[in-house]
C-alpha positions, 0 to 999 in steps of 0.5 A: 500500500502506498503511504504518503510521507509528506511529514518526513522530518528534515535531515538538518535544521537550517538557520533563518536568513536573518541570522547570517553568519551569527549563531546559526552558522559555524565559526568556520563559515566566516573563513570560507573562501567562497561563502554560500549566497545566503551567508555572503549576502545575509544582511541584504536578505535580512533587510529585504525580509524586514521591509517586504510587505508584499504577498509571499508564496508558501514557505518563501522567505521573500516575495517575488518582488523582493527576490527580483530586487535582490538579484537586480539590485536597488535601494530600499525605503530605509536607504539600504542598498541592494547590490546587483547580483545579475546584470541583464534584462529585468524581464528575464529575472521576473519570468524566472522568479514567477516560474518558481512561484508556480508548480513549473520547474525552471531551466536556465539555458545559455552558453558557458559563462552567462551566470546560470549557476550564479543566478540559480544559487541566488534564486535558491538563497532568496526563495528558500534561504538555502542554496545547498540542496544541489545535484551536480550533473556529470556523465557519472551522476547516478539515479540515487543523486536525484532519488535516494540511496541506502546506508548499506550497513543499516540495510544489511543489519535491519533491512529496508527502512526509513533509517537506512534510506539516504535522501537526495537533495531533491527528496529533502527539498520535496519534504521540506518545501525548499528549492532544489538545484540541478547543475548541468542537466544535459550532462546527466545520462538520459535515463537518470534525467528521466527520474525527474519526470514523475517528481516534476509532474506528479510532485511525488517520489515513490519508494517502492522498497518501502511501499511508500512515497514522498509527496512534495509540500508547497514551496518545493521547486527545481532550478536546473541549468544547462549549457546550450553548447552541450546539445547532443550530449544528453539531449532532454527528452520532450517529456522532461523538457515540457516540465520546465519553463526555459529561460535563456540567459544571454551574453551581455548586450554591450561592452559597458555592461560586460565591463560592469559585470566583470568589475563587480565580480572581480571586486567581490572575489578580490576582497576575499583574497585581499587583492588590490581595488578594481577601479585602478585597473578599469582600463585593463578590464575594458581591454580584456572585455574588448578582446573577448567580445571581438574574437567571440563576435568575429568582428571588431567593435567598429564593425570594419574588420572581420575576424576568425573566432577561436575554439574557446567560448571567451565568456564573461566568466573567463574574463573574470578569471583573467582579470582576477589572475592579473590582479593577483600578479599585480599584488604579489609581483608588481606595484598593486596596479593592474597593467597590460603585462598582468593580464596578457598571459591570462588572455593567451591561455583563454584564447589559445585552447587549440595550440595549432589553429587558435595560435594562428588566429591570435597572432593575426588578431594581434598584428591586424588589430591590436598593433594598429589600435591607438593607446594599445602599444603596451598591451601589444608588447605584453601580448607579443612577449608572452606569445613568443 
C-alpha cells in the first residue's frame, strides 16, 4: 500500500536568513573562501525580509518582488542598498522568479559563462534561504543523486527502512518545501534525467522498497541549468523538457555592461583574497572585455574588420578569471596596479585552447588589430612577449 510521507522530518535544521553568519552558522563559515549566497549576502536578505510587505508564496522567505530586487539590485525605503547580483534584462529575472512561484520547474539555458549557476544559487538563497540542496550533473551522476540511496550497513543489519534510506537533495527539498538545484542537466545520462519526470509532474517520489512515497509540500521547486553548447550530449527528452519553463540567459548586450559585470565580480572575489581595488585597473578590464567580445563576435567593435573566432567560448566568466589572475600578479609581483603585462598571459591561455589553429588566429588578431589600435602599444608588447 502506498503511504504518503509528506511529514518526513528534515535531515538538518537550517538557520533563518536573518541570522547570517551569527549563531546559526559555524565559526568556520566566516573563513570560507567562497561563502554560500545566503551567508555572503545575509544582511541584504535580512533587510529585504524586514521591509517586504508584499504577498509571499508558501514557505518563501521573500516575495517575488523582493527576490527580483535582490538579484537586480536597488535601494530600499530605509536607504539600504541592494547590490546587483545579475546584470541583464529585468524581464528575464521576473519570468524566472514567477516560474518558481508556480508548480513549473525552471531551466536556465545559455552558453558557458552567462551566470546560470550564479543566478540559480541566488534564486535558491532568496526563495528558500538555502542554496545547498544541489545535484551536480556529470556523465557519472547516478539515479540515487536525484532519488535516494541506502546506508548499506543499516540495510544489511535491519533491512529496508526509513533509517537506512539516504535522501537526495531533491527528496529533502520535496519534504521540506525548499528549492532544489540541478547543475548541468544535459550532462546527466538520459535515463537518470528521466527520474525527474514523475517528481516534476506528479510532485511525488515513490519508494517502492518501502511501499511508500514522498509527496512534495508547497514551496518545493527545481532550478536546473544547462549549457546550450552541450546539445547532443544528453539531449532532454520532450517529456522532461515540457516540465520546465526555459529561460535563456544571454551574453551581455554591450561592452559597458560586460565591463560592469566583470568589475563587480572581480571586486567581490578580490576582497576575499585581499587583492588590490578594481577601479585602478578599469582600463585593463575594458581591454580584456574588448578582446573577448571581438574574437567571440568575429568582428571588431567598429564593425570594419572581420575576424576568425577561436575554439574557446571567451565568456564573461573567463574574463573574470583573467582579470582576477592579473590582479593577483599585480599584488604579489608588481606595484598593486593592474597593467597590460598582468593580464596578457591570462588572455593567451583563454584564447589559445587549440595550440595549432587558435595560435594562428591570435597572432593575426594581434598584428591586424591590436598593433594598429591607438593607446594599445603596451598591451601589444605584453601580448607579443608572452606569445613568443
